[in-house]
BAGUZA-469506 format. One record per residue (C-alpha): residue in three letters; x, y, z. Coordinates in steps of 0.2 Angstrom, whole numbers, plus 2048, in hexadecimal, padded with zeros to 3 digits. Layout:
<rs>
ALAXYZ/...
</rs>
This chain:
<rs>
MET800800801/GLU8088127FC/TYR805820808/LYS80A832803/LYS80683C812/ILE804835824/LEU80283C837/VAL80F835842/THR809839854/GLY816839863/ALA82383F855/ALA82E846864/GLY82E83586D/PHE83882886C/ILE83081D85F/GLY82982B856/PHE839834852/TYR84182484A/LEU830821842/SER82F831839/LYS840832833/LEU84082282C/LEU82F826822/LEU83783681C/GLU84682C816/LYS83882080C/GLY832831804/ILE82383380E/THR81C843814/VAL81A843826/VAL81184F832/GLY81784B843/LEU80D851852/ASP811850865/ASN80C85B874/ILE81F85A87C/ASN81985888D/ASP82585889B/TYR8238458A1/TYR83484389E/ASP843850899/VAL83C85C88B/ASN84E85E885/LEU84F84D87F/LYS83F84F876/TYR84486186C/ALA855858869/ARG84C84A85E/LEU842858855/GLN852862852/GLU85985284A/LEU84A852840/GLY84C86483B/VAL84186C846/LYS84987A851/ARG84387C862/THR83D88E862/GLU830889854/ALA82B87885B/GLU82788086C/ASN81788A863/TRP807882865/ASN7FC87C857/GLN80888484A/GLU80F87983C/VAL82287A83B/ILE82B87582B/SER83C86A82F/ASP84C873828/SER853861824/TYR84585881C/PRO839864811/SER82A856813/PHE82B855827/LYS81F86282F/PHE81E862842/VAL80F86A84D/ARG80F86A860/MET7FC864865/ASN7F285B872/LEU7E884D86C/GLU7DB852877/ASP7D986386E/GLN7CC85B862/ASP7C986B858/GLU7DA86E854/LEU7DD85B850/SER7CE85B844/ALA7D586B83C/LEU7E6863838/PHE7DD854831/ALA7D485F827/ARG7E2868820/GLU7EE85B81D/GLY7E584D816/PHE7EF83F81D/ASP7EE82C815/ALA7F3825826/VAL7F5828837/ILE80281F843/ASN7FE823856/LEU80C823860/ALA80783286C/ALA80282B87F/GLN80682F890/ALA813823893/GLY81981A8A2/VAL81280B8AE/ARG8178138BE/TYR8128258BB/SER8018208B8/LEU7FF81B8CA/GLU80282E8CE/ASN7F98378C1/PRO7EB82D8BA/MET7E383B8B1/ALA7F183E8A5/TYR7EE82D89E/VAL7DB83089C/ASP7DF840893/SER7EC83A886/ASN7E9827884/VAL7D6827886/VAL7D0838881/GLY7DE83B874/PHE7DC82A86C/VAL7C782D869/ASN7CC83D861/ILE7D8835856/LEU7CB829851/GLU7BE83584D/ALA7CB83E843/CYS7CF82E839/ARG7BC82B837/HIS7B783C830/HIS7C683E825/LYS7C582C81C/ILE7D8826822/SER7DC817819/HIS7E780E828/LEU7E781483A/LEU7F780B844/TYR7F980E856/ALA80480B865/SER7FD7FD871/SER8097F687F/SER80F7E5884/SER8097EB895/VAL7F67E5890/TYR7FC7D3894/GLY7FD7D88A7/GLU8037C88B2/ASN8007BC8A4/GLY8087AD8A8/LYS8097A5898/VAL8197A988E/PRO81C7AE881/PHE80C7BA880/SER8027B7871/GLU7F57C386A/ASP7E97B686D/ASP7EB7B6880/ARG7DE7BF88B/VAL7E27D188F/ASP7D47D489B/TYR7DF7D68AB/PRO7EB7E68AA/VAL7F57EA8B9/SER7F77FD8B6/LEU7ED80B8B0/TYR7F880E8A1/ALA7F57FB89C/ALA7E27FE89D/THR7E380E893/LYS7EC803885/LYS7E07F6886/ALA7D3803885/ASN7DA809874/GLU7DA7F886D/LEU7C77F7871/MET7C380686B/ALA7CD80485A/HIS7C37F3858/THR7B37FC85A/TYR7B780B84C/SER7BD7FD841/HIS7AC7F4844/LEU7A1803842/TYR7AA80D836/GLN7B480182C/ILE7C680B832/PRO7D57FF82F/THR7DE7FE840/SER7ED7F6845/GLY7F37F5857/LEU8067F285B/ARG8097EB86D/PHE81A7F2870/PHE8277E887C/THR8367F1884/VAL83C7FB877/TYR84E802878/GLY85D80B86F/PRO86481E86C/TRP85982C86F/GLY84E82087B/ARG84482688A/PRO84E82B899/ASP8408238A5/MET84381389E/ALA8518078A4/PRO860809898/ILE86181C89A/LEU85D81B8AE/PHE86A80C8AE/ALA8778148A4/SER8758258AD/ALA87781D8BD/ILE8868138B9/THR88F8218B1/GLU88B82C8C1/ASP89081E8CE/ARG87E81F8D5/ALA87480D8D8/ILE8698088CC/LYS8598018D2/VAL8557EE8CE/PHE8437E98D1/ASN83E7D98D7/ASN8507D68DB/GLY8547D48C9/GLU8497C58C6/MET8417CC8B7/SER8437CB8A4/ARG83E7D7896/ASP83C7D5883/PHE8477E287F/THR8457E886D/TYR8517F2864/ILE84980385D/ASP84F7FF84A/ASP8447F084B/ILE8367F8852/VAL834804845/ASN8377F8837/GLY8297ED83E/ILE81E7FE83F/ILE8217FF82B/ILE81C7EE828/THR80C7F0831/LEU8097FF829/ASN80A7F7818/ASN7FF7E881D/PRO7F07F0823/PRO7E27E3828/VAL7D97DC819/SER7C67D981A/LYS7C07C8821/LYS7AD7C2821/GLU7A47CA830/GLN7B57CF837/PRO7BA7E283A/LEU7CA7EA832/TYR7D47E9842/GLN7E47DF847/VAL7F17DF856/PHE8017D9856/ASN80F7D6861/ILE81E7DF85D/GLY82F7DA867/ASN83E7D1865/GLY8367C086B/SER8467BC876/PRO8457C3888/VAL8557C7891/SER8577C78A4/LEU8597D98AC/MET8697D38B4/GLU86F7CD8A2/PHE86B7DE89C/ILE8737E78A9/GLU8847DD8A6/THR8837E1894/MET8807F4899/GLU88F7F38A7/HIS89A7EA898/ASN8977F888C/LEU89A807899/GLY8A97FD8A1/LYS8A38008B1/VAL8997F58BE/ALA8887FB8C5/LYS8857FD8D7/LYS8747F58D9/ASN8677F98E5/MET85C7E88E4/LEU8497EC8E8/PRO8387E38E8/MET82C7E38D9/GLN8237F48D5/SER8107F68D5/GLY80B7F48C3/ASP8197EC8BD/VAL81B7DA8B6/PRO8297CC8B8/ARG82B7CA8A6/THR8277CD894/TRP8297C2885/ALA8227C6874/ASP81B7B8869/THR81C7C1857/THR8177B484D/SER8097BE844/LEU8147CB83F/ASN8237C183A/ALA8167BB82D/LEU8157CC825/GLY82A7CC825/TYR82E7D3837/GLU83E7CE83E/SER8467D484D/LYS8597D3848/THR8637DD856/SER86A7D3865/ILE86C7DB875/GLN87E7DE875/GLU87D7E7864/GLY86D7F1869/VAL8767F587A/GLN8877F9872/LYS87D806866/PHE87580D873/VAL88480F87F/ALA88D817872/TRP87F826870/PHE87B829882/VAL88F82D884/GLY88E837876/TYR87E84087A/ASN88284388C/SER89484B888/LYS88D85987E/
</rs>
């Protein structure tokens, strides 16, 4: 399927930044949207936008489209998904072929402290996206779900056919809600929707609230790293390049019409090979040339002991996670050292 113009929400975020860049390199016109909230350091978000040719002084303005200095086919607009009028006007102006919704209030633990931020962005904002797609005849909506919908699922690896009715955090509940709402709009209005349940994504330009930057910062500054569940955890760490390639594959394979079935699909997107937290830390120590001080702690509320993606469905479309934890951490550490030396 050929797309000429795509809206990427969350474009100043980790995955959105990489995806926007890859789409632009493929010759697709991209409009990037982000509200640049301060859940984590906004300087990192503006630095990502700078890499896309958008100056901070221009990106800071609300509801104004800024043309990139580096990519003539990239525009950025700072906007809240909750702002239904501005969002609808943007859709009317631009005439998107497809929408990739990566904007969301992220973080499992923060949802315990600030639940309304998740309802506003992940529920109200997503309904506004669905409504805009409905009224402006979008040919394919792809949106970010999360491996967190599996909760404390005891069966591994996690399959898209497993029940996901028991979330253990509000963040997970909002992601499950996104899947339910997408299904409803696919059923009622024949909007093709594809959800991607992301497993732990890491790499250069990653989120500072995630383990790689938290660990690297603490180790280099001689602070103890927090190791939850006494290190008895594993994660399906997936390198960013593999993730964005998987998004492109999903984008190019919208759901097809089946008898009495809505144009709806959900895929796991991960590495398919979980790594223990202690092995990840050891790989980080090796690349930084320094041993971490470790503060062993019990499991946190809303967290799960392990994640493991069954990626069979996405593999059938051509997806493959190629980056080993050794290669991925090496690339991450090289970026981390360079970025923090500026």
